[in-house]
Backbone and ligand atoms as CSV (ligand in chain L), in Angstrom:
chain,resi,resn,atom,element,x,y,z
A,1,UNK,N,N,8.790,-39.656,-4.103
A,1,UNK,CA,C,7.732,-39.091,-3.169
A,1,UNK,C,C,7.818,-39.812,-1.816
A,2,UNK,N,N,7.798,-38.954,-0.819
A,2,UNK,CA,C,7.824,-39.546,0.592
A,2,UNK,C,C,6.428,-39.955,0.998
A,3,UNK,N,N,6.264,-41.253,1.052
A,3,UNK,CA,C,4.869,-41.766,1.335
A,3,UNK,C,C,4.533,-41.524,2.815
A,4,UNK,N,N,5.489,-41.331,3.679
A,4,UNK,CA,C,5.193,-41.118,5.114
A,4,UNK,C,C,4.344,-39.852,5.285
A,5,UNK,N,N,4.448,-38.901,4.408
A,5,UNK,CA,C,3.681,-37.644,4.529
A,5,UNK,C,C,2.180,-37.957,4.257
A,6,UNK,N,N,1.898,-39.045,3.608
A,6,UNK,CA,C,0.499,-39.390,3.374
A,6,UNK,C,C,-0.181,-40.157,4.493
A,7,UNK,N,N,0.679,-40.653,5.345
A,7,UNK,CA,C,0.165,-41.481,6.433
A,7,UNK,C,C,-0.253,-40.640,7.633
A,8,UNK,N,N,-1.341,-41.037,8.270
A,8,UNK,CA,C,-1.726,-40.396,9.514
A,8,UNK,C,C,-0.819,-40.918,10.626
A,9,UNK,N,N,-0.536,-40.096,11.596
A,9,UNK,CA,C,0.288,-40.583,12.721
A,9,UNK,C,C,-0.460,-41.584,13.479
A,10,UNK,N,N,0.214,-42.665,13.885
A,10,UNK,CA,C,-0.398,-43.710,14.643
A,10,UNK,C,C,-0.754,-43.166,16.046
A,11,UNK,N,N,-1.969,-43.463,16.476
A,11,UNK,CA,C,-2.392,-42.949,17.810
A,11,UNK,C,C,-1.928,-43.977,18.862
A,12,UNK,N,N,-1.349,-43.515,19.953
A,12,UNK,CA,C,-1.059,-44.328,21.061
A,12,UNK,C,C,-2.272,-44.517,21.900
A,13,UNK,N,N,-3.001,-43.430,22.131
A,13,UNK,CA,C,-4.267,-43.428,22.868
A,13,UNK,C,C,-5.423,-43.275,21.898
A,14,UNK,N,N,-6.168,-44.321,21.642
A,14,UNK,CA,C,-7.235,-44.280,20.667
A,14,UNK,C,C,-8.474,-43.535,21.251
A,15,UNK,N,N,-8.704,-43.687,22.538
A,15,UNK,CA,C,-9.858,-43.003,23.153
A,15,UNK,C,C,-9.758,-41.497,23.078
A,16,UNK,N,N,-8.587,-40.964,23.235
A,16,UNK,CA,C,-8.389,-39.491,23.239
A,16,UNK,C,C,-7.655,-39.021,22.050
A,17,UNK,N,N,-7.399,-39.909,21.071
A,17,UNK,CA,C,-6.707,-39.540,19.858
A,17,UNK,C,C,-5.362,-38.811,20.092
A,18,UNK,N,N,-4.533,-39.457,20.915
A,18,UNK,CA,C,-3.220,-38.891,21.189
A,18,UNK,C,C,-2.080,-39.692,20.496
A,19,UNK,N,N,-1.282,-38.979,19.688
A,19,UNK,CA,C,-0.269,-39.664,18.918
A,19,UNK,C,C,1.125,-39.372,19.626
A,20,UNK,N,N,2.121,-40.073,19.091
A,20,UNK,CA,C,3.471,-39.851,19.591
A,20,UNK,C,C,3.870,-38.395,19.352
A,21,UNK,N,N,3.390,-37.809,18.288
A,21,UNK,CA,C,3.766,-36.402,18.018
A,21,UNK,C,C,3.113,-35.527,19.065
A,22,UNK,N,N,1.974,-35.781,19.531
A,22,UNK,CA,C,1.329,-35.064,20.585
A,22,UNK,C,C,2.119,-35.168,21.896
A,23,UNK,N,N,2.671,-36.317,22.198
A,23,UNK,CA,C,3.473,-36.537,23.379
A,23,UNK,C,C,4.741,-35.686,23.264
A,24,UNK,N,N,5.371,-35.694,22.093
A,24,UNK,CA,C,6.596,-34.915,21.827
A,24,UNK,C,C,6.334,-33.373,22.042
A,25,UNK,N,N,5.171,-32.987,21.467
A,25,UNK,CA,C,4.802,-31.604,21.578
A,25,UNK,C,C,4.512,-31.188,23.023
A,26,UNK,N,N,3.842,-32.048,23.746
A,26,UNK,CA,C,3.488,-31.740,25.184
A,26,UNK,C,C,4.732,-31.612,26.033
A,27,UNK,N,N,5.683,-32.542,25.760
A,27,UNK,CA,C,6.962,-32.552,26.586
A,27,UNK,C,C,7.711,-31.270,26.259
A,28,UNK,N,N,7.758,-30.904,24.944
A,28,UNK,CA,C,8.470,-29.651,24.583
A,28,UNK,C,C,7.749,-28.475,25.141
A,29,UNK,N,N,6.436,-28.583,25.333
A,29,UNK,CA,C,5.685,-27.496,25.840
A,29,UNK,C,C,5.679,-27.400,27.338
A,30,UNK,N,N,6.457,-28.226,28.020
A,30,UNK,CA,C,6.536,-28.091,29.474
A,30,UNK,C,C,6.023,-29.219,30.290
A,31,UNK,N,N,5.463,-30.218,29.711
A,31,UNK,CA,C,4.942,-31.407,30.478
A,31,UNK,C,C,6.122,-32.172,30.995
A,32,UNK,N,N,6.652,-31.786,32.205
A,32,UNK,CA,C,7.817,-32.487,32.650
A,32,UNK,C,C,7.495,-33.620,33.624
A,33,UNK,N,N,6.246,-33.808,33.874
A,33,UNK,CA,C,5.801,-35.038,34.653
A,33,UNK,C,C,4.684,-35.734,33.897
A,34,UNK,N,N,4.502,-37.067,34.191
A,34,UNK,CA,C,3.475,-37.788,33.511
A,34,UNK,C,C,2.077,-37.141,33.813
A,35,UNK,N,N,1.874,-36.722,35.015
A,35,UNK,CA,C,0.582,-36.072,35.354
A,35,UNK,C,C,0.288,-34.842,34.462
A,36,UNK,N,N,1.260,-34.043,34.250
A,36,UNK,CA,C,1.175,-32.893,33.369
A,36,UNK,C,C,0.851,-33.306,31.928
A,37,UNK,N,N,1.484,-34.345,31.511
A,37,UNK,CA,C,1.238,-34.838,30.171
A,37,UNK,C,C,-0.225,-35.282,30.015
A,38,UNK,N,N,-0.778,-35.952,31.044
A,38,UNK,CA,C,-2.148,-36.332,31.056
A,38,UNK,C,C,-3.099,-35.108,31.066
A,39,UNK,N,N,-2.725,-34.167,31.883
A,39,UNK,CA,C,-3.483,-32.916,31.972
A,39,UNK,C,C,-3.606,-32.192,30.625
A,40,UNK,N,N,-2.493,-32.186,29.918
A,40,UNK,CA,C,-2.415,-31.568,28.618
A,40,UNK,C,C,-3.129,-32.288,27.554
A,41,UNK,N,N,-2.977,-33.632,27.510
A,41,UNK,CA,C,-3.451,-34.376,26.359
A,41,UNK,C,C,-4.730,-35.220,26.674
A,42,UNK,N,N,-4.955,-35.422,27.911
A,42,UNK,CA,C,-6.105,-36.265,28.355
A,42,UNK,C,C,-5.856,-37.732,28.037
A,43,UNK,N,N,-4.659,-38.097,27.611
A,43,UNK,CA,C,-4.400,-39.491,27.348
A,43,UNK,C,C,-4.602,-40.320,28.611
A,44,UNK,N,N,-4.865,-41.607,28.434
A,44,UNK,CA,C,-5.118,-42.595,29.469
A,44,UNK,C,C,-6.358,-42.357,30.277
A,45,UNK,N,N,-7.216,-41.380,29.969
A,45,UNK,CA,C,-8.300,-41.071,30.858
A,45,UNK,C,C,-9.595,-41.698,30.294
A,46,UNK,N,N,-9.425,-42.533,29.255
A,46,UNK,CA,C,-10.564,-43.313,28.736
A,46,UNK,C,C,-10.568,-44.704,29.288
A,47,UNK,N,N,-10.323,-45.655,28.466
A,47,UNK,CA,C,-10.360,-47.021,28.911
A,47,UNK,C,C,-9.046,-47.359,29.713
A,48,UNK,N,N,-8.053,-46.686,29.519
A,48,UNK,CA,C,-6.741,-46.842,30.244
A,48,UNK,C,C,-5.795,-47.906,29.754
A,49,UNK,N,N,-6.169,-48.573,28.661
A,49,UNK,CA,C,-5.244,-49.643,28.154
A,49,UNK,C,C,-3.992,-49.142,27.566
A,50,UNK,N,N,-3.914,-47.857,27.260
A,50,UNK,CA,C,-2.731,-47.282,26.631
A,50,UNK,C,C,-1.723,-46.815,27.687
A,51,UNK,N,N,-2.003,-46.985,28.947
A,51,UNK,CA,C,-1.232,-46.431,29.985
A,51,UNK,C,C,0.324,-46.746,29.876
A,52,UNK,N,N,0.569,-48.059,29.712
A,52,UNK,CA,C,2.001,-48.468,29.667
A,52,UNK,C,C,2.735,-47.847,28.480
A,53,UNK,N,N,2.098,-47.926,27.331
A,53,UNK,CA,C,2.728,-47.461,26.117
A,53,UNK,C,C,2.902,-45.924,26.152
A,54,UNK,N,N,1.936,-45.276,26.756
A,54,UNK,CA,C,1.918,-43.819,26.908
A,54,UNK,C,C,3.082,-43.405,27.831
A,55,UNK,N,N,3.201,-44.168,28.984
A,55,UNK,CA,C,4.243,-43.853,29.948
A,55,UNK,C,C,5.606,-44.048,29.294
A,56,UNK,N,N,5.778,-45.176,28.500
A,56,UNK,CA,C,7.026,-45.394,27.875
A,56,UNK,C,C,7.323,-44.282,26.871
A,57,UNK,N,N,6.347,-43.803,26.099
A,57,UNK,CA,C,6.558,-42.719,25.156
A,57,UNK,C,C,6.989,-41.427,25.928
A,58,UNK,N,N,6.303,-41.201,27.013
A,58,UNK,CA,C,6.711,-39.999,27.820
A,58,UNK,C,C,8.060,-40.052,28.287
A,59,UNK,N,N,8.521,-41.224,28.788
A,59,UNK,CA,C,9.871,-41.334,29.266
A,59,UNK,C,C,10.878,-41.172,28.222
A,60,UNK,N,N,10.563,-41.732,26.995
A,60,UNK,CA,C,11.534,-41.562,25.950
A,60,UNK,C,C,11.660,-40.147,25.479
A,61,UNK,N,N,10.517,-39.511,25.387
A,61,UNK,CA,C,10.563,-38.088,24.953
A,61,UNK,C,C,11.282,-37.220,25.985
A,62,UNK,N,N,11.084,-37.453,27.232
A,62,UNK,CA,C,11.730,-36.741,28.343
A,62,UNK,C,C,13.249,-36.945,28.242
A,63,UNK,N,N,13.632,-38.163,27.999
A,63,UNK,CA,C,15.003,-38.547,27.854
A,63,UNK,C,C,15.641,-37.799,26.683
A,64,UNK,N,N,14.899,-37.747,25.539
A,64,UNK,CA,C,15.420,-37.056,24.414
A,64,UNK,C,C,15.569,-35.613,24.662
A,65,UNK,N,N,14.698,-35.007,25.352
A,65,UNK,CA,C,14.731,-33.578,25.662
A,65,UNK,C,C,15.906,-33.274,26.634
A,66,UNK,N,N,16.133,-34.198,27.543
A,66,UNK,CA,C,17.255,-34.065,28.435
A,66,UNK,C,C,18.590,-34.175,27.759
A,67,UNK,N,N,18.643,-35.088,26.742
A,67,UNK,CA,C,19.851,-35.331,25.970
A,67,UNK,C,C,20.112,-34.029,25.145
A,68,UNK,N,N,19.104,-33.426,24.623
A,68,UNK,CA,C,19.320,-32.204,23.818
A,68,UNK,C,C,19.855,-31.106,24.703
A,69,UNK,N,N,19.378,-30.977,25.928
A,69,UNK,CA,C,19.850,-29.960,26.830
A,69,UNK,C,C,21.274,-30.114,27.225
A,70,UNK,N,N,21.672,-31.386,27.539
A,70,UNK,CA,C,22.977,-31.645,28.000
A,70,UNK,C,C,23.951,-31.969,26.914
A,71,UNK,N,N,23.460,-32.226,25.671
A,71,UNK,CA,C,24.362,-32.530,24.547
A,71,UNK,C,C,24.872,-33.980,24.666
A,72,UNK,N,N,24.303,-34.803,25.468
A,72,UNK,CA,C,24.676,-36.277,25.575
A,72,UNK,C,C,23.888,-37.092,24.605
A,73,UNK,N,N,24.488,-38.187,24.321
A,73,UNK,CA,C,23.733,-39.175,23.534
A,73,UNK,C,C,22.954,-40.109,24.355
A,74,UNK,N,N,21.701,-40.221,24.046
A,74,UNK,CA,C,20.845,-41.171,24.881
A,74,UNK,C,C,21.181,-42.601,24.553
A,75,UNK,N,N,21.663,-43.377,25.489
A,75,UNK,CA,C,21.986,-44.729,25.265
A,75,UNK,C,C,21.036,-45.658,25.984
A,76,UNK,N,N,20.627,-46.705,25.347
A,76,UNK,CA,C,19.655,-47.635,26.005
A,76,UNK,C,C,20.440,-48.880,26.380
A,77,UNK,N,N,20.278,-49.361,27.534
A,77,UNK,CA,C,20.922,-50.604,28.009
A,77,UNK,C,C,19.909,-51.620,28.380
L,1,LIG,S1,S,-6.761,-46.011,24.487
L,1,LIG,FE1,FE,-5.990,-44.498,25.885
L,1,LIG,S2,S,-7.610,-44.305,27.336
L,1,LIG,FE2,FE,-8.333,-45.850,25.961
């Protein structure tokens, strides 16, 4: 049995209940700037402590989406 299916996704933004999956979904749905991501999810609009982690998640998801478009492998240096 895959136990991960029983786990709730970890929220990056606790105030607005935004998970990594929500970020992935928003980027796939056309949030190509951080401002658009915030407009879609309302992440970072509460206490603001999640800003750095949310921005990092956004950049990673955008990078993944770009790699899928170009067929390149995303390398981190
Ligand atoms: S944790 Fe994201 S705004 Fe508070």
